[in-house]
C-alpha positions in Angstrom: 0.0 0.0 0.0 2.9 2.2 0.6 3.7 2.3 -3.1 0.1 3.4 -3.9 0.3 6.1 -1.3 3.5 7.5 -2.7 2.1 7.3 -6.2 -1.0 9.1 -5.2 1.1 11.8 -3.5 3.2 12.1 -6.7 0.1 12.5 -8.8 -1.4 15.1 -6.4 1.9 17.0 -6.3 2.2 17.0 -10.1 -1.4 18.2 -10.5 -0.8 21.0 -8.0 2.4 22.0 -9.8 0.6 22.2 -13.1 -2.2 24.1 -11.6 0.2 26.8 -10.5 1.8 27.2 -14.0 0.1 29.6 -16.4 -2.1 27.7 -18.6 -2.2 30.3 -21.3 -5.7 31.4 -20.6 -7.0 34.1 -22.9 -8.5 37.2 -21.4 -10.1 39.9 -23.5 -7.4 42.2 -24.8 -4.5 40.0 -23.6 -3.7 38.2 -26.8 -2.4 39.3 -30.1 -4.6 41.6 -31.9 -6.2 40.9 -35.2 -4.0 41.9 -38.1 -4.5 45.6 -38.8 -4.0 47.0 -42.3 -0.7 48.9 -42.4 -1.1 52.6 -42.8 1.1 53.8 -45.6 3.4 56.2 -43.7 5.4 58.2 -46.2 8.7 59.6 -44.9 8.9 63.3 -44.6 12.7 63.4 -44.8 14.3 65.3 -47.6 16.2 63.3 -50.1 18.4 63.7 -53.3 15.6 61.9 -55.2 13.0 64.5 -54.2 10.3 63.8 -51.6 7.0 65.6 -52.2 6.1 64.9 -48.5 9.1 66.8 -47.1 8.7 70.0 -45.0 10.1 72.1 -47.9 7.9 70.5 -50.5 4.8 71.1 -48.3 5.9 74.8 -47.8 6.0 75.2 -51.6 2.6 73.5 -52.0 3.9 70.5 -53.8 1.1 67.9 -54.3 1.7 64.6 -52.6 1.4 62.5 -55.8 4.2 64.5 -57.6 6.7 62.2 -59.4 9.9 62.9 -61.2 9.7 63.2 -64.9 12.7 63.2 -67.3 16.3 63.0 -66.4 18.1 65.3 -64.0 20.5 68.1 -64.9 23.7 68.7 -63.0 25.1 72.0 -61.8 28.8 72.0 -61.9 31.3 74.6 -60.6 35.0 74.4 -61.4 34.6 70.9 -62.8 32.8 69.4 -59.8 29.1 68.7 -59.4 27.5 70.9 -56.8 23.7 70.3 -57.3 21.0 68.3 -59.1 18.0 69.8 -60.9 14.8 67.9 -61.6 11.3 68.3 -62.7 8.3 66.8 -61.0 4.7 66.4 -62.3 1.4 66.0 -60.3 -1.4 64.3 -62.2 -3.8 65.2 -59.4 -3.0 68.9 -59.2 -2.1 69.3 -62.9 1.1 71.1 -62.1 4.9 70.9 -62.7 7.5 71.7 -60.1 11.2 72.4 -60.2 13.5 70.7 -57.7 17.1 71.5 -56.7 19.3 69.4 -54.4 22.6 70.7 -53.2 25.2 67.9 -52.9 26.9 67.2 -49.6 30.3 67.4 -51.2 29.7 71.1 -52.0 27.5 72.0 -49.0 29.9 70.7 -46.4 32.0 73.7 -45.5 30.5 76.0 -48.1 29.7 79.6 -47.3 26.1 80.7 -47.8 25.0 80.6 -51.5 22.1 81.8 -53.6 19.6 79.4 -55.2 16.8 79.7 -57.7 14.5 76.9 -59.0 11.5 76.9 -61.3 10.0 75.3 -64.4 11.1 76.5 -67.8 8.5 76.6 -70.6 9.8 76.2 -74.1 6.4 77.3 -75.3 6.6 80.8 -73.9 10.4 81.1 -73.2 9.9 81.9 -69.5 10.3 80.4 -66.1 7.2 79.6 -64.1 6.8 79.0 -60.3 10.2 80.4 -59.7 11.4 80.7 -56.1 14.8 82.0 -54.9 16.8 82.0 -51.7 19.7 84.4 -50.8 22.6 83.5 -48.5 21.3 80.0 -47.6 23.0 76.8 -46.5 19.9 74.7 -47.3 20.0 71.5 -49.3 16.5 71.0 -50.7 14.6 73.5 -52.8 11.2 73.3 -54.5 9.6 75.8 -56.9 6.0 76.8 -56.6 3.6 74.8 -58.8 3.5 75.8 -62.4 0.4 75.5 -64.6 2.5 74.3 -67.6 1.3 70.7 -68.2 0.3 71.6 -71.8 3.8 73.0 -72.4 7.2 71.5 -73.2 9.0 72.1 -69.9 12.1 71.4 -67.9 13.2 71.9 -64.3 15.7 74.8 -64.2 17.9 75.8 -61.3 20.9 78.0 -60.4 23.4 78.1 -57.6 25.7 81.0 -57.0 28.4 80.3 -54.4 29.5 83.2 -52.2 32.2 85.3 -54.0 31.2 84.1 -57.5 30.0 86.8 -59.8 27.6 84.6 -61.8 25.5 81.5 -60.9 26.1 78.1 -62.3 22.9 76.5 -63.8 21.4 73.3 -65.1 18.2 72.2 -66.8 16.6 68.8 -66.5 15.4 66.9 -69.6 12.9 68.6 -71.8 9.4 67.0 -71.5 6.5 67.6 -73.8 
């Protein structure tokens, strides 16, 4: 009988031990939630590629769906590239935008410089949506929207380093 008594004691001890362990009971709100659709969070960081959601783009009124069109132009000074010029198009807002990005290799250690950016129209030989900055050390620059989608256009930009009498300029690819 002794072996039965010890066996019963072992079974009772094991049962008590298991009762003390968490059994993985589910309580409302304690388990993993149902899969949620991911919200598309677009970065607001500026970038060399151009980000219509950046702070500077929003300040210029760039529409969120703006995408780059054509190939970029490069502003050079003394044989080295200092900035890129692009053109963006918004289907939703029916506008074009000029974009200029100052390269780190120039910007690092540069004195303040002057910048202009806009959309050049080959149809009326003028720059639309132009904006300019004097004595800046910024990196990202957007033009205002240009109502030029029925024109042949290009992004156009200039950069004049401190001490230079004339700006250097570039134009993105012509788009019709």
